[in-house]
N, CA, C and O atoms as CSV, one atom per row, in Angstrom:
chain,resi,resn,atom,element,x,y,z
A,1,MET,N,N,-38.276,32.893,121.783
A,1,MET,CA,C,-37.933,33.260,123.147
A,1,MET,C,C,-38.784,32.477,124.133
A,1,MET,O,O,-39.968,32.231,123.899
A,2,LYS,N,N,-38.170,32.097,125.223
A,2,LYS,CA,C,-38.868,31.377,126.280
A,2,LYS,C,C,-39.900,32.299,126.921
A,2,LYS,O,O,-39.638,33.480,127.147
A,3,LEU,N,N,-41.075,31.745,127.211
A,3,LEU,CA,C,-42.126,32.533,127.860
A,3,LEU,C,C,-41.744,32.834,129.300
A,3,LEU,O,O,-41.085,32.030,129.959
A,4,THR,N,N,-42.162,33.998,129.782
A,4,THR,CA,C,-41.987,34.304,131.203
A,4,THR,C,C,-42.962,33.443,131.992
A,4,THR,O,O,-43.889,32.870,131.420
A,5,ILE,N,N,-42.764,33.351,133.268
A,5,ILE,CA,C,-43.670,32.545,134.099
A,5,ILE,C,C,-45.088,33.105,134.047
A,5,ILE,O,O,-46.052,32.342,134.081
A,6,GLU,N,N,-45.226,34.419,133.966
A,6,GLU,CA,C,-46.555,35.034,133.883
A,6,GLU,C,C,-47.230,34.670,132.561
A,6,GLU,O,O,-48.418,34.350,132.531
A,7,GLU,N,N,-46.463,34.720,131.468
A,7,GLU,CA,C,-47.009,34.348,130.156
A,7,GLU,C,C,-47.389,32.873,130.129
A,7,GLU,O,O,-48.418,32.500,129.566
A,8,LEU,N,N,-46.562,32.046,130.732
A,8,LEU,CA,C,-46.831,30.607,130.770
A,8,LEU,C,C,-48.085,30.302,131.591
A,8,LEU,O,O,-48.916,29.496,131.175
A,9,LYS,N,N,-48.221,30.934,132.736
A,9,LYS,CA,C,-49.422,30.730,133.564
A,9,LYS,C,C,-50.677,31.163,132.819
A,9,LYS,O,O,-51.699,30.481,132.884
A,10,ALA,N,N,-50.612,32.285,132.111
A,10,ALA,CA,C,-51.761,32.773,131.338
A,10,ALA,C,C,-52.099,31.782,130.223
A,10,ALA,O,O,-53.271,31.501,129.975
A,11,ALA,N,N,-51.084,31.259,129.557
A,11,ALA,CA,C,-51.313,30.287,128.476
A,11,ALA,C,C,-51.932,29.008,129.017
A,11,ALA,O,O,-52.825,28.440,128.388
A,12,LEU,N,N,-51.472,28.550,130.164
A,12,LEU,CA,C,-52.012,27.311,130.731
A,12,LEU,C,C,-53.457,27.470,131.204
A,12,LEU,O,O,-54.185,26.481,131.293
A,13,LYS,N,N,-53.877,28.679,131.503
A,13,LYS,CA,C,-55.292,28.919,131.829
A,13,LYS,C,C,-56.164,28.650,130.613
A,13,LYS,O,O,-57.314,28.231,130.746
A,14,ARG,N,N,-55.609,28.893,129.410
A,14,ARG,CA,C,-56.342,28.631,128.167
A,14,ARG,C,C,-56.192,27.166,127.729
A,14,ARG,O,O,-56.876,26.717,126.809
A,15,LEU,N,N,-55.303,26.435,128.386
A,15,LEU,CA,C,-55.047,25.021,128.074
A,15,LEU,C,C,-55.186,24.208,129.362
A,15,LEU,O,O,-54.191,23.708,129.886
A,16,PRO,N,N,-56.404,24.071,129.873
A,16,PRO,CA,C,-56.586,23.501,131.214
A,16,PRO,C,C,-56.156,22.042,131.368
A,16,PRO,O,O,-55.941,21.591,132.493
A,17,ASP,N,N,-56.026,21.299,130.281
A,17,ASP,CA,C,-55.617,19.903,130.395
A,17,ASP,C,C,-54.101,19.721,130.355
A,17,ASP,O,O,-53.608,18.602,130.499
A,18,TRP,N,N,-53.372,20.790,130.163
A,18,TRP,CA,C,-51.910,20.762,130.132
A,18,TRP,C,C,-51.368,21.193,131.491
A,18,TRP,O,O,-51.962,22.021,132.181
A,19,GLN,N,N,-50.214,20.606,131.861
A,19,GLN,CA,C,-49.563,20.962,133.122
A,19,GLN,C,C,-48.090,21.234,132.869
A,19,GLN,O,O,-47.533,20.870,131.833
A,20,LEU,N,N,-47.479,21.884,133.847
A,20,LEU,CA,C,-46.026,22.014,133.818
A,20,LEU,C,C,-45.425,20.632,134.062
A,20,LEU,O,O,-45.900,19.888,134.920
A,21,ALA,N,N,-44.401,20.297,133.321
A,21,ALA,CA,C,-43.718,19.018,133.522
A,21,ALA,C,C,-43.009,19.048,134.878
A,21,ALA,O,O,-42.634,20.111,135.371
A,22,LYS,N,N,-42.835,17.877,135.464
A,22,LYS,CA,C,-42.278,17.803,136.813
A,22,LYS,C,C,-40.782,18.098,136.877
A,22,LYS,O,O,-40.328,18.802,137.779
A,23,ASP,N,N,-40.024,17.574,135.938
A,23,ASP,CA,C,-38.572,17.619,136.073
A,23,ASP,C,C,-37.862,18.587,135.137
A,23,ASP,O,O,-36.632,18.608,135.085
A,24,ARG,N,N,-38.626,19.389,134.397
A,24,ARG,CA,C,-37.979,20.290,133.447
A,24,ARG,C,C,-38.935,21.387,133.025
A,24,ARG,O,O,-40.122,21.349,133.350
A,25,GLU,N,N,-38.414,22.366,132.297
A,25,GLU,CA,C,-39.251,23.457,131.817
A,25,GLU,C,C,-39.930,23.015,130.532
A,25,GLU,O,O,-39.389,23.159,129.436
A,26,ALA,N,N,-41.130,22.471,130.699
A,26,ALA,CA,C,-41.915,21.937,129.590
A,26,ALA,C,C,-43.361,21.841,130.046
A,26,ALA,O,O,-43.663,21.980,131.231
A,27,ILE,N,N,-44.255,21.600,129.083
A,27,ILE,CA,C,-45.652,21.327,129.416
A,27,ILE,C,C,-45.988,19.930,128.924
A,27,ILE,O,O,-45.392,19.435,127.967
A,28,SER,N,N,-46.952,19.299,129.587
A,28,SER,CA,C,-47.300,17.931,129.208
A,28,SER,C,C,-48.796,17.695,129.345
A,28,SER,O,O,-49.510,18.395,130.063
A,29,ARG,N,N,-49.224,16.683,128.626
A,29,ARG,CA,C,-50.633,16.266,128.675
A,29,ARG,C,C,-50.733,14.810,128.273
A,29,ARG,O,O,-49.968,14.325,127.439
A,30,LYS,N,N,-51.692,14.115,128.882
A,30,LYS,CA,C,-52.011,12.739,128.521
A,30,LYS,C,C,-53.326,12.750,127.759
A,30,LYS,O,O,-54.331,13.271,128.241
A,31,PHE,N,N,-53.310,12.174,126.570
A,31,PHE,CA,C,-54.515,12.051,125.751
A,31,PHE,C,C,-54.958,10.602,125.762
A,31,PHE,O,O,-54.127,9.695,125.803
A,32,GLN,N,N,-56.266,10.379,125.727
A,32,GLN,CA,C,-56.799,9.025,125.602
A,32,GLN,C,C,-57.895,9.040,124.536
A,32,GLN,O,O,-58.761,9.915,124.511
A,33,PHE,N,N,-57.825,8.045,123.666
A,33,PHE,CA,C,-58.747,7.952,122.542
A,33,PHE,C,C,-59.526,6.646,122.611
A,33,PHE,O,O,-59.248,5.796,123.457
A,34,VAL,N,N,-60.488,6.488,121.733
A,34,VAL,CA,C,-61.352,5.315,121.744
A,34,VAL,C,C,-60.575,4.050,121.369
A,34,VAL,O,O,-60.871,2.967,121.872
A,35,ASP,N,N,-59.586,4.186,120.490
A,35,ASP,CA,C,-58.807,3.018,120.071
A,35,ASP,C,C,-57.500,3.479,119.438
A,35,ASP,O,O,-57.219,4.676,119.370
A,36,PHE,N,N,-56.714,2.526,118.979
A,36,PHE,CA,C,-55.424,2.840,118.374
A,36,PHE,C,C,-55.583,3.677,117.115
A,36,PHE,O,O,-54.802,4.601,116.888
A,37,ASP,N,N,-56.581,3.371,116.292
A,37,ASP,CA,C,-56.779,4.132,115.057
A,37,ASP,C,C,-56.984,5.616,115.337
A,37,ASP,O,O,-56.426,6.464,114.641
A,38,ALA,N,N,-57.775,5.926,116.344
A,38,ALA,CA,C,-58.029,7.329,116.690
A,38,ALA,C,C,-56.752,7.984,117.225
A,38,ALA,O,O,-56.454,9.129,116.885
A,39,ALA,N,N,-56.005,7.268,118.053
A,39,ALA,CA,C,-54.744,7.804,118.572
A,39,ALA,C,C,-53.758,8.059,117.433
A,39,ALA,O,O,-53.078,9.085,117.408
A,40,PHE,N,N,-53.688,7.125,116.500
A,40,PHE,CA,C,-52.760,7.265,115.387
A,40,PHE,C,C,-53.180,8.401,114.455
A,40,PHE,O,O,-52.329,9.120,113.933
A,41,ALA,N,N,-54.477,8.565,114.246
A,41,ALA,CA,C,-54.968,9.683,113.429
A,41,ALA,C,C,-54.581,11.017,114.075
A,41,ALA,O,O,-54.155,11.944,113.385
A,42,PHE,N,N,-54.729,11.108,115.390
A,42,PHE,CA,C,-54.323,12.301,116.134
A,42,PHE,C,C,-52.826,12.564,115.951
A,42,PHE,O,O,-52.415,13.696,115.698
A,43,MET,N,N,-52.031,11.526,116.079
A,43,MET,CA,C,-50.582,11.679,115.936
A,43,MET,C,C,-50.211,12.085,114.513
A,43,MET,O,O,-49.293,12.879,114.310
A,44,THR,N,N,-50.920,11.545,113.537
A,44,THR,CA,C,-50.637,11.890,112.148
A,44,THR,C,C,-50.952,13.357,111.876
A,44,THR,O,O,-50.148,14.064,111.269
A,45,ARG,N,N,-52.114,13.813,112.323
A,45,ARG,CA,C,-52.466,15.225,112.150
A,45,ARG,C,C,-51.422,16.125,112.817
A,45,ARG,O,O,-50.977,17.122,112.248
A,46,THR,N,N,-51.051,15.746,114.027
A,46,THR,CA,C,-50.067,16.526,114.767
A,46,THR,C,C,-48.714,16.524,114.056
A,46,THR,O,O,-48.057,17.561,113.962
A,47,ALA,N,N,-48.305,15.373,113.563
A,47,ALA,CA,C,-47.009,15.264,112.887
A,47,ALA,C,C,-46.948,16.147,111.647
A,47,ALA,O,O,-45.923,16.773,111.379
A,48,LEU,N,N,-48.034,16.200,110.895
A,48,LEU,CA,C,-48.053,17.036,109.695
A,48,LEU,C,C,-47.911,18.518,110.049
A,48,LEU,O,O,-47.171,19.249,109.391
A,49,LEU,N,N,-48.623,18.954,111.089
A,49,LEU,CA,C,-48.502,20.341,111.523
A,49,LEU,C,C,-47.114,20.612,112.095
A,49,LEU,O,O,-46.505,21.638,111.792
A,50,ALA,N,N,-46.619,19.704,112.913
A,50,ALA,CA,C,-45.301,19.892,113.525
A,50,ALA,C,C,-44.221,20.028,112.465
A,50,ALA,O,O,-43.301,20.831,112.617
A,51,ALA,N,N,-44.324,19.255,111.400
A,51,ALA,CA,C,-43.340,19.349,110.317
A,51,ALA,C,C,-43.393,20.737,109.672
A,51,ALA,O,O,-42.354,21.320,109.363
A,52,LYS,N,N,-44.602,21.261,109.470
A,52,LYS,CA,C,-44.742,22.610,108.900
A,52,LYS,C,C,-44.168,23.668,109.833
A,52,LYS,O,O,-43.584,24.655,109.386
A,53,MET,N,N,-44.339,23.452,111.131
A,53,MET,CA,C,-43.856,24.400,112.129
A,53,MET,C,C,-42.363,24.234,112.409
A,53,MET,O,O,-41.745,25.098,113.031
A,54,ASP,N,N,-41.790,23.133,111.953
A,54,ASP,CA,C,-40.422,22.748,112.312
A,54,ASP,C,C,-40.274,22.716,113.832
A,54,ASP,O,O,-39.320,23.238,114.409
A,55,HIS,N,N,-41.266,22.078,114.448
A,55,HIS,CA,C,-41.316,21.994,115.917
A,55,HIS,C,C,-41.973,20.668,116.278
A,55,HIS,O,O,-43.144,20.454,115.966
A,56,HIS,N,N,-41.245,19.792,116.920
A,56,HIS,CA,C,-41.708,18.417,117.051
A,56,HIS,C,C,-41.926,18.019,118.505
A,56,HIS,O,O,-41.097,18.307,119.368
A,57,PRO,N,N,-43.044,17.356,118.767
A,57,PRO,CA,C,-43.353,16.952,120.138
A,57,PRO,C,C,-42.525,15.742,120.566
A,57,PRO,O,O,-42.056,14.953,119.746
A,58,GLU,N,N,-42.367,15.634,121.861
A,58,GLU,CA,C,-41.891,14.384,122.450
A,58,GLU,C,C,-43.165,13.638,122.836
A,58,GLU,O,O,-44.019,14.181,123.538
A,59,TRP,N,N,-43.291,12.405,122.380
A,59,TRP,CA,C,-44.511,11.681,122.730
A,59,TRP,C,C,-44.254,10.202,122.855
A,59,TRP,O,O,-43.261,9.663,122.365
A,60,PHE,N,N,-45.198,9.563,123.536
A,60,PHE,CA,C,-45.138,8.137,123.809
A,60,PHE,C,C,-46.542,7.597,123.595
A,60,PHE,O,O,-47.506,8.102,124.172
A,61,ASN,N,N,-46.653,6.569,122.763
A,61,ASN,CA,C,-47.962,6.013,122.424
A,61,ASN,C,C,-48.021,4.538,122.775
A,61,ASN,O,O,-47.137,3.762,122.412
A,62,VAL,N,N,-49.067,4.164,123.482
A,62,VAL,CA,C,-49.416,2.759,123.694
A,62,VAL,C,C,-50.909,2.642,123.450
A,62,VAL,O,O,-51.718,3.257,124.146
A,63,TYR,N,N,-51.263,1.844,122.454
A,63,TYR,CA,C,-52.639,1.595,122.038
A,63,TYR,C,C,-53.416,2.896,121.886
A,63,TYR,O,O,-53.219,3.604,120.898
A,64,ASN,N,N,-54.301,3.238,122.840
A,64,ASN,CA,C,-55.169,4.407,122.688
A,64,ASN,C,C,-54.693,5.620,123.486
A,64,ASN,O,O,-55.406,6.619,123.588
A,65,LYS,N,N,-53.509,5.533,124.040
A,65,LYS,CA,C,-52.986,6.618,124.875
A,65,LYS,C,C,-51.787,7.275,124.203
A,65,LYS,O,O,-50.942,6.609,123.606
A,66,VAL,N,N,-51.736,8.604,124.316
A,66,VAL,CA,C,-50.601,9.370,123.801
A,66,VAL,C,C,-50.204,10.373,124.884
A,66,VAL,O,O,-50.980,11.262,125.233
A,67,ASP,N,N,-48.998,10.222,125.405
A,67,ASP,CA,C,-48.457,11.156,126.390
A,67,ASP,C,C,-47.524,12.114,125.655
A,67,ASP,O,O,-46.633,11.684,124.923
A,68,VAL,N,N,-47.734,13.412,125.853
A,68,VAL,CA,C,-47.007,14.430,125.103
A,68,VAL,C,C,-46.274,15.375,126.055
A,68,VAL,O,O,-46.801,15.766,127.097
A,69,THR,N,N,-45.058,15.726,125.674
A,69,THR,CA,C,-44.296,16.768,126.357
A,69,THR,C,C,-43.821,17.750,125.296
A,69,THR,O,O,-43.291,17.357,124.257
A,70,LEU,N,N,-44.021,19.028,125.574
A,70,LEU,CA,C,-43.611,20.073,124.641
A,70,LEU,C,C,-42.648,21.040,125.315
A,70,LEU,O,O,-42.894,21.517,126.423
A,71,ALA,N,N,-41.558,21.318,124.631
A,71,ALA,CA,C,-40.589,22.324,125.046
A,71,ALA,C,C,-39.784,22.692,123.810
A,71,ALA,O,O,-39.672,21.907,122.869
A,72,THR,N,N,-39.234,23.875,123.825
A,72,THR,CA,C,-38.368,24.314,122.736
A,72,THR,C,C,-36.938,24.209,123.247
A,72,THR,O,O,-36.485,25.031,124.043
A,73,HIS,N,N,-36.246,23.197,122.783
A,73,HIS,CA,C,-34.913,22.908,123.308
A,73,HIS,C,C,-33.955,24.082,123.121
A,73,HIS,O,O,-33.176,24.394,124.022
A,74,ASP,N,N,-34.005,24.734,121.961
A,74,ASP,CA,C,-33.099,25.855,121.693
A,74,ASP,C,C,-33.319,27.015,122.664
A,74,ASP,O,O,-32.386,27.760,122.962
A,75,ALA,N,N,-34.541,27.168,123.156
A,75,ALA,CA,C,-34.861,28.260,124.069
A,75,ALA,C,C,-34.712,27.846,125.531
A,75,ALA,O,O,-34.704,28.699,126.418
A,76,GLY,N,N,-34.597,26.555,125.783
A,76,GLY,CA,C,-34.459,26.082,127.157
A,76,GLY,C,C,-35.744,26.126,127.953
A,76,GLY,O,O,-35.711,26.262,129.176
A,77,GLY,N,N,-36.875,26.014,127.279
A,77,GLY,CA,C,-38.152,26.030,127.988
A,77,GLY,C,C,-39.312,26.134,127.020
A,77,GLY,O,O,-39.197,25.770,125.850
A,78,VAL,N,N,-40.425,26.632,127.518
A,78,VAL,CA,C,-41.659,26.715,126.748
A,78,VAL,C,C,-41.702,28.047,126.001
A,78,VAL,O,O,-41.453,29.108,126.575
A,79,THR,N,N,-42.024,27.969,124.709
A,79,THR,CA,C,-42.172,29.159,123.877
A,79,THR,C,C,-43.579,29.199,123.295
A,79,THR,O,O,-44.393,28.309,123.539
A,80,GLN,N,N,-43.848,30.237,122.528
A,80,GLN,CA,C,-45.150,30.350,121.878
A,80,GLN,C,C,-45.388,29.187,120.922
A,80,GLN,O,O,-46.530,28.765,120.735
A,81,LYS,N,N,-44.329,28.666,120.317
A,81,LYS,CA,C,-44.484,27.500,119.433
A,81,LYS,C,C,-45.111,26.327,120.182
A,81,LYS,O,O,-45.960,25.620,119.638
A,82,ASP,N,N,-44.695,26.123,121.424
A,82,ASP,CA,C,-45.252,25.026,122.223
A,82,ASP,C,C,-46.729,25.270,122.517
A,82,ASP,O,O,-47.547,24.352,122.447
A,83,ILE,N,N,-47.056,26.496,122.843
A,83,ILE,CA,C,-48.454,26.838,123.126
A,83,ILE,C,C,-49.301,26.661,121.873
A,83,ILE,O,O,-50.409,26.130,121.943
A,84,ASP,N,N,-48.794,27.097,120.741
A,84,ASP,CA,C,-49.524,26.940,119.483
A,84,ASP,C,C,-49.734,25.468,119.141
A,84,ASP,O,O,-50.819,25.079,118.708
A,85,LEU,N,N,-48.703,24.651,119.334
A,85,LEU,CA,C,-48.842,23.225,119.040
A,85,LEU,C,C,-49.791,22.557,120.027
A,85,LEU,O,O,-50.593,21.710,119.633
A,86,ALA,N,N,-49.712,22.924,121.301
A,86,ALA,CA,C,-50.628,22.366,122.299
A,86,ALA,C,C,-52.079,22.719,121.968
A,86,ALA,O,O,-52.969,21.877,122.092
A,87,THR,N,N,-52.311,23.945,121.554
A,87,THR,CA,C,-53.658,24.380,121.182
A,87,THR,C,C,-54.179,23.569,119.999
A,87,THR,O,O,-55.326,23.123,119.999
A,88,ALA,N,N,-53.333,23.383,118.998
A,88,ALA,CA,C,-53.729,22.581,117.835
A,88,ALA,C,C,-53.997,21.136,118.244
A,88,ALA,O,O,-54.951,20.523,117.765
A,89,MET,N,N,-53.170,20.595,119.116
A,89,MET,CA,C,-53.362,19.204,119.560
A,89,MET,C,C,-54.687,19.048,120.304
A,89,MET,O,O,-55.378,18.043,120.132
A,90,ASP,N,N,-55.042,20.018,121.117
A,90,ASP,CA,C,-56.343,19.972,121.794
A,90,ASP,C,C,-57.473,19.934,120.766
A,90,ASP,O,O,-58.447,19.201,120.936
A,91,GLY,N,N,-57.343,20.719,119.708
A,91,GLY,CA,C,-58.350,20.724,118.651
A,91,GLY,C,C,-58.415,19.398,117.929
A,91,GLY,O,O,-59.506,18.899,117.650
A,92,TYR,N,N,-57.264,18.816,117.619
A,92,TYR,CA,C,-57.230,17.507,116.952
A,92,TYR,C,C,-57.838,16.434,117.851
A,92,TYR,O,O,-58.561,15.558,117.377
A,93,ALA,N,N,-57.546,16.504,119.140
A,93,ALA,CA,C,-58.096,15.520,120.076
A,93,ALA,C,C,-59.627,15.615,120.130
A,93,ALA,O,O,-60.318,14.602,120.239
A,94,ALA,N,N,-60.141,16.841,120.052
A,94,ALA,CA,C,-61.596,17.022,120.090
A,94,ALA,C,C,-62.267,16.384,118.873
A,94,ALA,O,O,-63.426,15.975,118.947
A,95,LEU,N,N,-61.546,16.299,117.760
A,95,LEU,CA,C,-62.101,15.658,116.550
A,95,LEU,C,C,-62.310,14.164,116.745
A,95,LEU,O,O,-63.160,13.559,116.091
A,96,THR,N,N,-61.534,13.573,117.643
A,96,THR,CA,C,-61.617,12.133,117.890
A,96,THR,C,C,-61.938,11.852,119.347
A,96,THR,O,O,-61.464,10.870,119.918
A,97,ALA,N,N,-62.749,12.726,119.950
A,97,ALA,CA,C,-63.074,12.615,121.370
A,97,ALA,C,C,-63.687,11.269,121.698
A,97,ALA,O,O,-64.440,10.688,120.917
A,98,ARG,N,N,-63.347,10.812,122.849
A,98,ARG,CA,C,-63.819,9.519,123.345
A,98,ARG,C,C,-65.209,9.616,123.869
A,98,ARG,O,O,-65.767,8.619,124.327
């Protein structure tokens, strides 16, 4: 189920580097790593978890940067799955902090 606006605002308080996407009901974040290897390691960790969750991020990678957008298409917005994946991604990013 899609989160209510109150639930989404509360979740984003716990995810201060994430924002509401501009043109749709989604959350987004830009990650920057020390180099391509660190960015790719982050993406690999995320991909393995996403496959287990059956929930996949939209992302764009150039060298050490990874731009991510999360939304649950079937729900038409942000769900708990997106919040859980965003939380895990923040943890993975901290492992390879710049």
